[in-house]
N, C-alpha and C positions, 0 to 999 in steps of 0.2 A: 291527804293524797297518798295513794299507795303506789310504790314503784314495783314494777313487775320485772323480774329477771328473766331474760330469755337466753338460753344457752345455744351456741352454734353447734349443731350436731352434725353427724355424718351426712345428713341430707344436703346441707348447704355445701359442704366440701365436695360431695359427689357431683352436685350441679356445676360447681366451678370446674371440676375436671372434665366433665362432659362438654362444657362450653369451650374450654381451652382446646380439647381434642378436635372439636368441630372446626374451630378456627384454623387449626393446623392441617386440615385436610381429612380428618376423621379416619375411618377405615382401620381401626385397631392399632393406632399408633404409627402407621406407616407415614413416611414423609411424602408430601405431594411431589409429583414429577416436575422438575424444572429443567427446561432445555434451553440451550442457546444454539439455535440452528443457523448454519451458514447459508448464504444464498446458493441456490443450485448453480453449478458451473454451466455456462452457456458457451457462446462462441469464443469467449475469452479464455477458456480452459487451456488452450495451447500456450498462452502467455504465462501461465502460472509457474512460479518457481524463481530460481536465482540464475542469472545469466552473467557471464564474464565477457567483457568487450574484447573482440579479436582485432578489429580494424576500424579506422575512420577514413572514409573516402570523401574528400572535400574538393570541390571545383576541379574534378578530373585527376586528382593525385591522392595517393595513399599517405596518410599522416600517422605516425606512430602515436599510440595513446594507450591508456589503461582505464578501466572503468568497470562498473557493475550496475546491473539493473535487477530490481526485485519487483515481483508482481504477485500479490497474494489472493486468496479465495474471496476476499472482501473487496477486490478491485482497487486496492491501494498499490500505487506504483511509486518507486523511487529510483532515481538514476543519477549517477555521478560519472563524469568523463573528465580525465586529466590528460594534458599534453606533457611530454617530457620537458624538463627545464632547459635542455640544450637545443631545443627547436628554435629556429631563427625568429619566428613570430612571437616567441614567449620571453617575457622578462620576469624571472623569479622575484617574488613569490607568486606572481600571476600565472598560474598553470591550469586553472579550472575552466573548462569550456562549458560544462553543463552540470548543474547540481540542484535537484529539486525533488519534492515529494508532492503527491496529489492523489485524488480519487480519479480513476480513469473510467470513462464511459466508452465501451467498445461497440462499434457499429461496422460490421463487415471487416474491412481491412483498415479502418480508421480509428484513431483514438481522439477523444476529447478529454480535457482535464478540468476538474472542478476543484477549487480551493488550492491552487498551486502555491506552494511554499518554497521560495528559493532559499537554499540552505547555505550556499557558499558565501563567505564574507567578501565584501568589495575588494579587500586587499589581495585575495587569491584569485579573483575572477579576471580572465584576460579581457582586454577592451572589446574584443569582438565576441564575447560570450553569447551563446545562443539563447534565444527566447524559447523556453520549454514548449510553449503552445505550438510552435512551428514543426516540432517533431511529431507528426500525427499519423503518418502512414506506416503500416507494418505488414510483414509477411513472415510466416513460420513454416519452415520446411525441415521436418525432422527435428534435430537439435540445433538448428540455426535460425536465429531471429534477426531480421533486418528491419530497421526503423529509418525512415528517411524524412528529410526536412522538405517543407514546401513553403517557400516565401515567394510565390509567383513563378516557380520553377524549381526543379530538384537541385539543391545546392550541395547536400551531403548525405551520406549513408553511414549508419552505425551498424556494424555486424557483430552479433553476440553468439556465443556458444553456451548451451545449457551447462551450468556448473553441477558438479557432483558426480 
């Protein structure tokens, strides 16, 4: 039996380079275009950005509070509202009225939330902490955002100013 030696020549190496280049998009070594496109802003564009809480109106009275709302181009929303520890209805460390993150679906002046994640710990939530899904109605006028609660009637309004 005779063993034949075969040498790997430039032809095999060239074929490997051509195959690798073709897998990478070809075109003379250029990288293929890879994009990560954002959804086109629609009716929710006025909500985009970061908002600072200016006031909480609850059951006909203004309640001091601090808070922040963020809404990004991918319709992710997060909101945290805290009441001051010296307010009569508050017993520290229970100061958080609302603290959640979700994906928001915007339809006209209404919000629906998908995948709501409550972020506040039970130790910091006040007993009457709001259900995030009830804060569904909104209006934007210039740099003012109002979100109001609807649990069979308007109970409260959160007023925000655009940050920045």
